[in-house]
C-alpha positions, 0 to 999 in steps of 0.5 A, a space after each residue: 523925119 530926120 530924128 526918126 532915121 537917126 534914132 533908128 540907125 543909132 538903135 541898129 548900131 547899138 544892137 549890132 555892137 551889143 552882140 559882140 563877144 570877147 574872151 574877156 567878157 566872162 572874166 569881167 562878169 565873174 569879177 562883178 558877181 564875185 565882188 557882190 557876193 564877197 561884199 555881202 558875205 564880208 559885211 554880214 560876217 564882220 558887220 563893218 564896212 571894212 569887212 565888206 571892202 575886203 570881201 569885195 576885193 577877194 571875191 572880185 579877184 577870185 571871180 575874175 580868175 574863175 570866170 577867165 578859166 571857164 571861158 569857152 575857147 574860140 573854135 577857129 582861133 583868135 586874132 588881135 586888132 590894131 588896138 590889141 583887143 582879142 577876138 574870135 575868128 
């Protein structure tokens, strides 16, 4: 019974934290998608691992920039916690 309660509480905590959203999430997602696309294009264009690495670096950087610039703004402003993380109000 104790294991069931502990698993239920852990699941509830994971679900509640999983819904949190920070302004940096969009930049991180854009960097990941850009790196994947850049690696695929760079590898296909050059046929070598070096081209895939260069494409991943360029795609990741440009994806992070585009993702950060298209992030929705917080309607009520932002605040920083004690660790320096930015959150919407």
